[in-house]
C-alpha positions, 0 to 999 in steps of 0.5 A: 500499499502505497504511503501518503504524505501530508502538511504534517509530515513536512518541515519548511523549515528544512529549507530556511537558509537555502536557494532554491534555482529553478532552471526553465521557466515553461508551464511547471517552472514558472508554477513551481517557480511563483509557488515557492517564492511565494511561500517564502522560499528564496527562489531565483529562475535560471534562464538563458539572457534575453530570452522571452522568459526572462522578461516574464520571470521577472514582471513576476516579481522573481528574481533571475539569472542566467542558468550558471550564476542561478546554478553556483548561487543555489543550494538545491538546483531544480531543473524544469526545463523541457527533457530534450533539452535537460541534458545539454543545459546540465552538461554546460551549464548546470554540471561545472557548479554542482559542487558536494552537498547541493541537490539536484531535483526533477519533476520527471525522471527520464534523463536520470533513468534512461542515462541523459544525466549522470550526477555525481556520488556526492549530491542529493538527487531527487523528485517532486513531480505534481500531477497536474499541468503548470496553469492548475499547479498555479491555480490551485496554490492561489486558491490554498490548495495544491494538486497531488504529487508524486516525490522520490529520493534516488541519492541521499548523499546529505541523509536528509533529501526525503525531508528536502523533497517534502519540504519542496512539496509543502512549499507548492501546497502539494501536501495539501491533497497528499504526496506519494513516494516512488522512484525515479524509475517508477514515476519515469517508466508509469509516466511514458506508459500511461501518456503512450497507451491511453492519456495521449496515444490511446485516447487520441486514436480511439476518438478519431477512429470513432470519429471517422467510422461515423462520417464514413457512416454518412453521419453529419461530421459536426455530430460525430464531432460532439458523440466522440470527441466533446463528450469526453470531457464529461466522461473523464470527470465524471471518473475523476470525480467518483472514479469508474463505479460514480461514472456508470451510475451517473450515465443511462442505463442503457449506456451502461449496458453497451459500454460494458458489453463492447468496451472490450471489443474495442480495447481486447487482449490483442490491445493489452498484448499491444500494450506490453509490447509498448512497456517493454520498449519504453523498460529497454529504453528503446522509446527513450532513444527513439525520442533521443533520436528525433528531438536532435534530428530537429523533431522532423516526424513531430512537425509533419505530424503537427501541420498534418493534423491541423487539416483533419476533419475532426480538427476542422470541424473542431475549429468551427464548432469552438468558433460558434460556441465562442461567438454564441457567448 
């Protein structure tokens, strides 16, 4: 049974007198830096000088410096730039300033798990990973609450790494709903698996396949869009609120019977077998190697897919429907 940690399990005084360098100011970087700062933590944001984020972080009231300067002055270096650039940023701008006893933090374990970053043994290595997008991390904090989060300790050189991770989580209000302890490996591989087979890859392909099937059968694209995409949020909101059982209670008996008798024909044993293959690719590092090749090669596949998708019928119909909704307001 997983153990959850709450406010009473974390002590903010652990961070007293320490400076946290948040490296990067994207969705997670901006949210986490502001939350830490607003909780009274000494925060410096490390950025490329003159970049767009530099002025944004300053306008948000944060101390800003180059990545090198931030890494040199900080006790805790929290790396929140995208996975695909972390290793380059680490080697060029962080590693030279990672002296004994410092703390290296992440919110996703990709580069540690798959060897993109190999820290020295004389530092703490920890993770504080909110289970929500940056805008929600910031919004809930301002409302006096927080998103759930994971913590992990890969190296405990100081003997105090877990307390530091919990204190960082508390400063961002993650310990209000609860923080679950995991490992870098478990967080990374489960996160990749969930994204690929369910949350991003699986759901997107399921939506498109359903939409295309109805349109091919002669249904109006707008009707297909509502049935296969728009209403998905209603269902996922119910599942998040109370689980699968609650969702079944809240839909019609017809929907429940149809879903329970037909769902396994779509997500079949063959689908599960493919899921296992995908997990094996993640576990073996095959996906990590593919992603490194893609990102280092200019993201040609991703850029081509993004352009192609803009012209797909479901996206064209969706833009038109959303515009009509906005006009009606």
